[in-house]
SEFIZA-3560 file (N, C-alpha, C; in Angstrom, 3 decimals):
REM SEFIZA-3560
<numar><xx>0.843</xx><yy>-1.181</yy><zz>0.000</zz><atom>N</atom></numar>
<numar><xx>0.000</xx><yy>0.000</yy><zz>0.000</zz><atom>CA</atom></numar>
<numar><xx>0.885</xx><yy>1.240</yy><zz>0.000</zz><atom>C</atom></numar>
<numar><xx>0.592</xx><yy>2.175</yy><zz>-0.886</zz><atom>N</atom></numar>
<numar><xx>1.324</xx><yy>3.441</yy><zz>-0.952</zz><atom>CA</atom></numar>
<numar><xx>0.618</xx><yy>4.460</yy><zz>-0.061</zz><atom>C</atom></numar>
<numar><xx>1.410</xx><yy>5.308</yy><zz>0.577</zz><atom>N</atom></numar>
<numar><xx>0.871</xx><yy>6.368</yy><zz>1.417</zz><atom>CA</atom></numar>
<numar><xx>1.542</xx><yy>7.673</yy><zz>1.005</zz><atom>C</atom></numar>
<numar><xx>0.728</xx><yy>8.679</yy><zz>0.698</zz><atom>N</atom></numar>
<numar><xx>1.238</xx><yy>10.007</yy><zz>0.362</zz><atom>CA</atom></numar>
<numar><xx>0.658</xx><yy>11.024</yy><zz>1.327</zz><atom>C</atom></numar>
<numar><xx>1.501</xx><yy>11.792</yy><zz>1.958</zz><atom>N</atom></numar>
<numar><xx>1.042</xx><yy>12.930</yy><zz>2.756</zz><atom>CA</atom></numar>
<numar><xx>0.680</xx><yy>14.033</yy><zz>1.773</zz><atom>C</atom></numar>
<numar><xx>-0.449</xx><yy>14.702</yy><zz>2.016</zz><atom>N</atom></numar>
<numar><xx>-0.913</xx><yy>15.746</yy><zz>1.104</zz><atom>CA</atom></numar>
<numar><xx>-1.331</xx><yy>16.954</yy><zz>1.935</zz><atom>C</atom></numar>
<numar><xx>-0.718</xx><yy>18.092</yy><zz>1.663</zz><atom>N</atom></numar>
<numar><xx>-1.106</xx><yy>19.312</yy><zz>2.359</zz><atom>CA</atom></numar>
<numar><xx>-2.035</xx><yy>20.138</yy><zz>1.476</zz><atom>C</atom></numar>
<numar><xx>-2.825</xx><yy>20.974</yy><zz>2.137</zz><atom>N</atom></numar>
<numar><xx>-3.732</xx><yy>21.853</yy><zz>1.417</zz><atom>CA</atom></numar>
<numar><xx>-5.169</xx><yy>21.383</yy><zz>1.406</zz><atom>C</atom></numar>
<numar><xx>-5.433</xx><yy>20.169</yy><zz>1.889</zz><atom>N</atom></numar>
<numar><xx>-6.809</xx><yy>19.684</yy><zz>1.955</zz><atom>CA</atom></numar>
<numar><xx>-7.443</xx><yy>20.242</yy><zz>3.227</zz><atom>C</atom></numar>
<numar><xx>-8.618</xx><yy>20.883</yy><zz>3.088</zz><atom>N</atom></numar>
<numar><xx>-9.247</xx><yy>21.494</yy><zz>4.254</zz><atom>CA</atom></numar>
<numar><xx>-10.699</xx><yy>21.082</yy><zz>4.477</zz><atom>C</atom></numar>
<numar><xx>-11.252</xx><yy>20.266</yy><zz>3.572</zz><atom>N</atom></numar>
<numar><xx>-12.661</xx><yy>19.881</yy><zz>3.720</zz><atom>CA</atom></numar>
<numar><xx>-12.921</xx><yy>18.558</yy><zz>2.995</zz><atom>C</atom></numar>
<numar><xx>-14.140</xx><yy>18.054</yy><zz>3.145</zz><atom>N</atom></numar>
<numar><xx>-14.494</xx><yy>16.793</yy><zz>2.494</zz><atom>CA</atom></numar>
<numar><xx>-14.501</xx><yy>16.910</yy><zz>0.976</zz><atom>C</atom></numar>
<numar><xx>-14.789</xx><yy>18.094</yy><zz>0.463</zz><atom>N</atom></numar>
<numar><xx>-14.733</xx><yy>18.293</yy><zz>-0.990</zz><atom>CA</atom></numar>
<numar><xx>-13.292</xx><yy>18.083</yy><zz>-1.479</zz><atom>C</atom></numar>
<numar><xx>-12.325</xx><yy>18.565</yy><zz>-0.715</zz><atom>N</atom></numar>
<numar><xx>-10.910</xx><yy>18.399</yy><zz>-1.068</zz><atom>CA</atom></numar>
<numar><xx>-10.540</xx><yy>16.916</yy><zz>-1.125</zz><atom>C</atom></numar>
<numar><xx>-10.913</xx><yy>16.180</yy><zz>-0.079</zz><atom>N</atom></numar>
<numar><xx>-10.574</xx><yy>14.758</yy><zz>-0.063</zz><atom>CA</atom></numar>
<numar><xx>-11.289</xx><yy>14.026</yy><zz>-1.196</zz><atom>C</atom></numar>
<numar><xx>-12.514</xx><yy>14.449</yy><zz>-1.503</zz><atom>N</atom></numar>
<numar><xx>-13.251</xx><yy>13.845</yy><zz>-2.606</zz><atom>CA</atom></numar>
<numar><xx>-12.579</xx><yy>14.091</yy><zz>-3.943</zz><atom>C</atom></numar>
<numar><xx>-12.039</xx><yy>15.281</yy><zz>-4.135</zz><atom>N</atom></numar>
<numar><xx>-11.342</xx><yy>15.606</yy><zz>-5.383</zz><atom>CA</atom></numar>
<numar><xx>-10.096</xx><yy>14.744</yy><zz>-5.555</zz><atom>C</atom></numar>
<numar><xx>-9.327</xx><yy>14.593</yy><zz>-4.484</zz><atom>N</atom></numar>
<numar><xx>-8.111</xx><yy>13.771</yy><zz>-4.547</zz><atom>CA</atom></numar>
<numar><xx>-8.487</xx><yy>12.310</yy><zz>-4.770</zz><atom>C</atom></numar>
<numar><xx>-9.501</xx><yy>11.846</yy><zz>-4.069</zz><atom>N</atom></numar>
<numar><xx>-9.944</xx><yy>10.464</yy><zz>-4.215</zz><atom>CA</atom></numar>
<numar><xx>-10.399</xx><yy>10.180</yy><zz>-5.645</zz><atom>C</atom></numar>
<numar><xx>-11.212</xx><yy>11.064</yy><zz>-6.199</zz><atom>N</atom></numar>
<numar><xx>-11.703</xx><yy>10.891</yy><zz>-7.572</zz><atom>CA</atom></numar>
<numar><xx>-10.546</xx><yy>10.866</yy><zz>-8.569</zz><atom>C</atom></numar>
<numar><xx>-9.584</xx><yy>11.759</yy><zz>-8.384</zz><atom>N</atom></numar>
<numar><xx>-8.419</xx><yy>11.793</yy><zz>-9.256</zz><atom>CA</atom></numar>
<numar><xx>-7.656</xx><yy>10.475</yy><zz>-9.202</zz><atom>C</atom></numar>
<numar><xx>-7.337</xx><yy>10.023</yy><zz>-7.993</zz><atom>N</atom></numar>
<numar><xx>-6.550</xx><yy>8.793</yy><zz>-7.845</zz><atom>CA</atom></numar>
<numar><xx>-7.289</xx><yy>7.587</yy><zz>-8.413</zz><atom>C</atom></numar>
<numar><xx>-8.592</xx><yy>7.510</yy><zz>-8.181</zz><atom>N</atom></numar>
<numar><xx>-9.367</xx><yy>6.381</yy><zz>-8.687</zz><atom>CA</atom></numar>
<numar><xx>-9.407</xx><yy>6.351</yy><zz>-10.215</zz><atom>C</atom></numar>
<numar><xx>-9.218</xx><yy>7.508</yy><zz>-10.840</zz><atom>N</atom></numar>
<numar><xx>-9.261</xx><yy>7.569</yy><zz>-12.304</zz><atom>CA</atom></numar>
<numar><xx>-7.921</xx><yy>7.191</yy><zz>-12.945</zz><atom>C</atom></numar>
<numar><xx>-6.885</xx><yy>7.054</yy><zz>-12.137</zz><atom>N</atom></numar>
<numar><xx>-5.554</xx><yy>6.780</yy><zz>-12.687</zz><atom>CA</atom></numar>
<numar><xx>-5.339</xx><yy>5.277</yy><zz>-12.863</zz><atom>C</atom></numar>
<numar><xx>-4.836</xx><yy>4.864</yy><zz>-14.036</zz><atom>N</atom></numar>
<numar><xx>-4.591</xx><yy>3.441</yy><zz>-14.285</zz><atom>CA</atom></numar>
<numar><xx>-3.597</xx><yy>2.872</yy><zz>-13.276</zz><atom>C</atom></numar>
<numar><xx>-3.906</xx><yy>1.678</yy><zz>-12.782</zz><atom>N</atom></numar>
<numar><xx>-2.997</xx><yy>0.977</yy><zz>-11.876</zz><atom>CA</atom></numar>
<numar><xx>-3.183</xx><yy>1.317</yy><zz>-10.414</zz><atom>C</atom></numar>
<numar><xx>-4.127</xx><yy>2.222</yy><zz>-10.095</zz><atom>N</atom></numar>
<numar><xx>-4.374</xx><yy>2.599</yy><zz>-8.700</zz><atom>CA</atom></numar>
<numar><xx>-5.749</xx><yy>2.080</yy><zz>-8.289</zz><atom>C</atom></numar>
<numar><xx>-5.802</xx><yy>1.458</yy><zz>-7.104</zz><atom>N</atom></numar>
<numar><xx>-7.064</xx><yy>0.923</yy><zz>-6.592</zz><atom>CA</atom></numar>
<numar><xx>-7.112</xx><yy>1.067</yy><zz>-5.073</zz><atom>C</atom></numar>
<numar><xx>-8.250</xx><yy>0.757</yy><zz>-4.502</zz><atom>N</atom></numar>
<numar><xx>-8.449</xx><yy>0.786</yy><zz>-3.039</zz><atom>CA</atom></numar>
<numar><xx>-8.012</xx><yy>2.119</yy><zz>-2.427</zz><atom>C</atom></numar>
<numar><xx>-8.522</xx><yy>3.192</yy><zz>-2.977</zz><atom>N</atom></numar>
<numar><xx>-8.135</xx><yy>4.546</yy><zz>-2.556</zz><atom>CA</atom></numar>
<numar><xx>-8.874</xx><yy>4.952</yy><zz>-1.282</zz><atom>C</atom></numar>
<numar><xx>-8.126</xx><yy>5.450</yy><zz>-0.310</zz><atom>N</atom></numar>
<numar><xx>-8.679</xx><yy>6.016</yy><zz>0.923</zz><atom>CA</atom></numar>
<numar><xx>-7.970</xx><yy>7.339</yy><zz>1.168</zz><atom>C</atom></numar>
<numar><xx>-8.708</xx><yy>8.450</yy><zz>1.162</zz><atom>N</atom></numar>
<numar><xx>-8.121</xx><yy>9.768</yy><zz>1.404</zz><atom>CA</atom></numar>
<numar><xx>-8.697</xx><yy>10.304</yy><zz>2.709</zz><atom>C</atom></numar>
<numar><xx>-7.804</xx><yy>10.725</yy><zz>3.613</zz><atom>N</atom></numar>
<numar><xx>-8.225</xx><yy>11.209</yy><zz>4.932</zz><atom>CA</atom></numar>
<numar><xx>-7.821</xx><yy>12.661</yy><zz>5.124</zz><atom>C</atom></numar>
<numar><xx>-8.757</xx><yy>13.448</yy><zz>5.588</zz><atom>N</atom></numar>
<numar><xx>-8.492</xx><yy>14.853</yy><zz>5.888</zz><atom>CA</atom></numar>
<numar><xx>-7.520</xx><yy>14.964</yy><zz>7.065</zz><atom>C</atom></numar>
<numar><xx>-7.741</xx><yy>14.152</yy><zz>8.070</zz><atom>N</atom></numar>
<numar><xx>-6.842</xx><yy>14.096</yy><zz>9.215</zz><atom>CA</atom></numar>
<numar><xx>-6.328</xx><yy>12.681</yy><zz>9.299</zz><atom>C</atom></numar>
<numar><xx>-5.101</xx><yy>12.428</yy><zz>8.959</zz><atom>N</atom></numar>
<numar><xx>-3.928</xx><yy>13.280</yy><zz>9.045</zz><atom>CA</atom></numar>
<numar><xx>-3.469</xx><yy>13.924</yy><zz>7.737</zz><atom>C</atom></numar>
<numar><xx>-4.323</xx><yy>14.044</yy><zz>6.740</zz><atom>N</atom></numar>
<numar><xx>-3.928</xx><yy>14.665</yy><zz>5.478</zz><atom>CA</atom></numar>
<numar><xx>-3.099</xx><yy>13.740</yy><zz>4.624</zz><atom>C</atom></numar>
<numar><xx>-3.707</xx><yy>12.611</yy><zz>4.257</zz><atom>N</atom></numar>
<numar><xx>-2.958</xx><yy>11.649</yy><zz>3.454</zz><atom>CA</atom></numar>
<numar><xx>-3.881</xx><yy>10.821</yy><zz>2.577</zz><atom>C</atom></numar>
<numar><xx>-3.264</xx><yy>10.199</yy><zz>1.583</zz><atom>N</atom></numar>
<numar><xx>-3.964</xx><yy>9.263</yy><zz>0.709</zz><atom>CA</atom></numar>
<numar><xx>-3.256</xx><yy>7.922</yy><zz>0.811</zz><atom>C</atom></numar>
<numar><xx>-4.034</xx><yy>6.872</yy><zz>0.928</zz><atom>N</atom></numar>
<numar><xx>-3.520</xx><yy>5.508</yy><zz>0.924</zz><atom>CA</atom></numar>
<numar><xx>-4.165</xx><yy>4.799</yy><zz>-0.255</zz><atom>C</atom></numar>
<numar><xx>-3.360</xx><yy>4.027</yy><zz>-0.978</zz><atom>N</atom></numar>
<numar><xx>-3.899</xx><yy>3.319</yy><zz>-2.129</zz><atom>CA</atom></numar>
<numar><xx>-2.962</xx><yy>2.199</yy><zz>-2.542</zz><atom>C</atom></numar>
<numar><xx>-3.513</xx><yy>1.239</yy><zz>-3.258</zz><atom>N</atom></numar>
<numar><xx>-2.715</xx><yy>0.176</yy><zz>-3.857</zz><atom>CA</atom></numar>
<numar><xx>-2.277</xx><yy>0.661</yy><zz>-5.224</zz><atom>C</atom></numar>
<numar><xx>-0.992</xx><yy>0.513</yy><zz>-5.514</zz><atom>N</atom></numar>
<numar><xx>-0.454</xx><yy>0.962</yy><zz>-6.797</zz><atom>CA</atom></numar>
<numar><xx>0.286</xx><yy>-0.187</yy><zz>-7.470</zz><atom>C</atom></numar>
<numar><xx>-0.054</xx><yy>-0.442</yy><zz>-8.721</zz><atom>N</atom></numar>
<numar><xx>0.657</xx><yy>-1.453</yy><zz>-9.497</zz><atom>CA</atom></numar>
<numar><xx>2.105</xx><yy>-1.015</yy><zz>-9.700</zz><atom>C</atom></numar>
<numar><xx>2.969</xx><yy>-1.959</yy><zz>-9.994</zz><atom>N</atom></numar>
<numar><xx>4.392</xx><yy>-1.658</yy><zz>-10.207</zz><atom>CA</atom></numar>
<numar><xx>4.601</xx><yy>-0.669</yy><zz>-11.349</zz><atom>C</atom></numar>
<numar><xx>3.652</xx><yy>-0.573</yy><zz>-12.245</zz><atom>N</atom></numar>
<numar><xx>3.783</xx><yy>0.301</yy><zz>-13.411</zz><atom>CA</atom></numar>
<numar><xx>3.425</xx><yy>1.755</yy><zz>-13.112</zz><atom>C</atom></numar>
<numar><xx>2.882</xx><yy>2.033</yy><zz>-11.931</zz><atom>N</atom></numar>
<numar><xx>2.467</xx><yy>3.400</yy><zz>-11.584</zz><atom>CA</atom></numar>
<numar><xx>3.693</xx><yy>4.266</yy><zz>-11.294</zz><atom>C</atom></numar>
<numar><xx>3.782</xx><yy>5.381</yy><zz>-11.991</zz><atom>N</atom></numar>
<numar><xx>4.868</xx><yy>6.349</yy><zz>-11.786</zz><atom>CA</atom></numar>
<numar><xx>4.421</xx><yy>7.331</yy><zz>-10.705</zz><atom>C</atom></numar>
<numar><xx>5.025</xx><yy>7.222</yy><zz>-9.528</zz><atom>N</atom></numar>
<numar><xx>4.604</xx><yy>8.058</yy><zz>-8.402</zz><atom>CA</atom></numar>
<numar><xx>4.858</xx><yy>9.540</yy><zz>-8.666</zz><atom>C</atom></numar>
<numar><xx>5.850</xx><yy>9.874</yy><zz>-9.480</zz><atom>N</atom></numar>
<numar><xx>6.062</xx><yy>11.282</yy><zz>-9.830</zz><atom>CA</atom></numar>
<numar><xx>4.875</xx><yy>11.826</yy><zz>-10.621</zz><atom>C</atom></numar>
<numar><xx>4.299</xx><yy>11.001</yy><zz>-11.487</zz><atom>N</atom></numar>
<numar><xx>3.110</xx><yy>11.410</yy><zz>-12.242</zz><atom>CA</atom></numar>
<numar><xx>1.910</xx><yy>11.576</yy><zz>-11.315</zz><atom>C</atom></numar>
<numar><xx>1.812</xx><yy>10.714</yy><zz>-10.313</zz><atom>N</atom></numar>
<numar><xx>0.730</xx><yy>10.821</yy><zz>-9.336</zz><atom>CA</atom></numar>
<numar><xx>0.863</xx><yy>12.142</yy><zz>-8.573</zz><atom>C</atom></numar>
<numar><xx>2.063</xx><yy>12.437</yy><zz>-8.115</zz><atom>N</atom></numar>
<numar><xx>2.290</xx><yy>13.693</yy><zz>-7.389</zz><atom>CA</atom></numar>
<numar><xx>1.968</xx><yy>14.907</yy><zz>-8.260</zz><atom>C</atom></numar>
<numar><xx>2.380</xx><yy>14.876</yy><zz>-9.517</zz><atom>N</atom></numar>
<numar><xx>2.125</xx><yy>15.994</yy><zz>-10.425</zz><atom>CA</atom></numar>
<numar><xx>0.627</xx><yy>16.176</yy><zz>-10.657</zz><atom>C</atom></numar>
<numar><xx>-0.105</xx><yy>15.081</yy><zz>-10.800</zz><atom>N</atom></numar>
<numar><xx>-1.557</xx><yy>15.167</yy><zz>-10.996</zz><atom>CA</atom></numar>
<numar><xx>-2.222</xx><yy>15.798</yy><zz>-9.773</zz><atom>C</atom></numar>
<numar><xx>-1.745</xx><yy>15.441</yy><zz>-8.586</zz><atom>N</atom></numar>
<numar><xx>-2.297</xx><yy>16.020</yy><zz>-7.354</zz><atom>CA</atom></numar>
<numar><xx>-1.995</xx><yy>17.517</yy><zz>-7.299</zz><atom>C</atom></numar>
<numar><xx>-0.788</xx><yy>17.901</yy><zz>-7.689</zz><atom>N</atom></numar>
<numar><xx>-0.439</xx><yy>19.329</yy><zz>-7.730</zz><atom>CA</atom></numar>
<numar><xx>-1.349</xx><yy>20.099</yy><zz>-8.681</zz><atom>C</atom></numar>
<numar><xx>-1.657</xx><yy>19.495</yy><zz>-9.822</zz><atom>N</atom></numar>
<numar><xx>-2.475</xx><yy>20.166</yy><zz>-10.839</zz><atom>CA</atom></numar>
<numar><xx>-3.889</xx><yy>20.470</yy><zz>-10.356</zz><atom>C</atom></numar>
<numar><xx>-4.375</xx><yy>19.725</yy><zz>-9.354</zz><atom>N</atom></numar>
<numar><xx>-5.708</xx><yy>20.032</yy><zz>-8.838</zz><atom>CA</atom></numar>
<numar><xx>-5.627</xx><yy>20.887</yy><zz>-7.564</zz><atom>C</atom></numar>
<numar><xx>-4.425</xx><yy>21.367</yy><zz>-7.230</zz><atom>N</atom></numar>
<numar><xx>-4.314</xx><yy>22.370</yy><zz>-6.192</zz><atom>CA</atom></numar>
<numar><xx>-3.823</xx><yy>21.954</yy><zz>-4.827</zz><atom>C</atom></numar>
<numar><xx>-3.263</xx><yy>20.754</yy><zz>-4.724</zz><atom>N</atom></numar>
<numar><xx>-2.775</xx><yy>20.271</yy><zz>-3.438</zz><atom>CA</atom></numar>
<numar><xx>-1.292</xx><yy>19.960</yy><zz>-3.540</zz><atom>C</atom></numar>
<numar><xx>-0.637</xx><yy>19.834</yy><zz>-2.399</zz><atom>N</atom></numar>
<numar><xx>0.807</xx><yy>19.627</yy><zz>-2.384</zz><atom>CA</atom></numar>
<numar><xx>1.154</xx><yy>18.275</yy><zz>-1.746</zz><atom>C</atom></numar>
<numar><xx>1.521</xx><yy>17.288</yy><zz>-2.588</zz><atom>N</atom></numar>
<numar><xx>1.925</xx><yy>15.982</yy><zz>-2.051</zz><atom>CA</atom></numar>
<numar><xx>3.368</xx><yy>16.030</yy><zz>-1.540</zz><atom>C</atom></numar>
<numar><xx>3.686</xx><yy>15.106</yy><zz>-0.661</zz><atom>N</atom></numar>
<numar><xx>5.044</xx><yy>15.008</yy><zz>-0.157</zz><atom>CA</atom></numar>
<numar><xx>6.021</xx><yy>14.698</yy><zz>-1.287</zz><atom>C</atom></numar>
<numar><xx>7.243</xx><yy>15.084</yy><zz>-1.094</zz><atom>N</atom></numar>
<numar><xx>8.280</xx><yy>14.797</yy><zz>-2.080</zz><atom>CA</atom></numar>
<numar><xx>8.803</xx><yy>13.374</yy><zz>-1.872</zz><atom>C</atom></numar>
<numar><xx>9.339</xx><yy>12.792</yy><zz>-2.921</zz><atom>N</atom></numar>
<numar><xx>9.878</xx><yy>11.425</yy><zz>-2.846</zz><atom>CA</atom></numar>
<numar><xx>11.132</xx><yy>11.402</yy><zz>-1.995</zz><atom>C</atom></numar>
//
């Protein structure tokens, strides 16, 4: 299971946006996004490029942890 700390989420709409984004990405499943402690947990296939995941999260307005 991959875990990414994400800053900038302040409400359930924020967590919903991140969750929807992650669920739409190929190779990612079982997505759980929590406002507190501000993180996303998900299963990622070996083919998932975590840098691309981080960039996609940035594009919707949030700041994921650096690798």
